[in-house]
C-alpha positions, 0 to 999 in steps of 0.5 A: 772553217769557211767554204766558198759556195759554187752552184753546179748542175746535178749532172756535174756531180759524181755519185760514189758507187762505193758509198758505205751505205750500199755495202749491205745491199744485195745489188752492191758490188765494188767499183774501181775508182777509175770507173766512177765517171762512167755513165753506167756506173753513175746510173747504177749508183743512182738506182741503188739510192732510189731503191734503198729504203733506209732512213739514213739515205733519205736523211742524206738526200734531204740534207743535200737538198736543204743545205747543198753539198758540203765538202 
């Protein structure tokens, strides 16, 4: 399967605040899907990514940096 590539700015993407990688973090709490777009929710999700020292998130970040977003 082939995907068309499109360049988008990072501020056009929404981070998933309910990413399963966050579930075991003390600061995680579930967010309703209709709130994903809110600035505070996105800021908090970015914070969770930054404080998480898990290898899997580091690998995910590096993959996106190297390969771009893959749907």
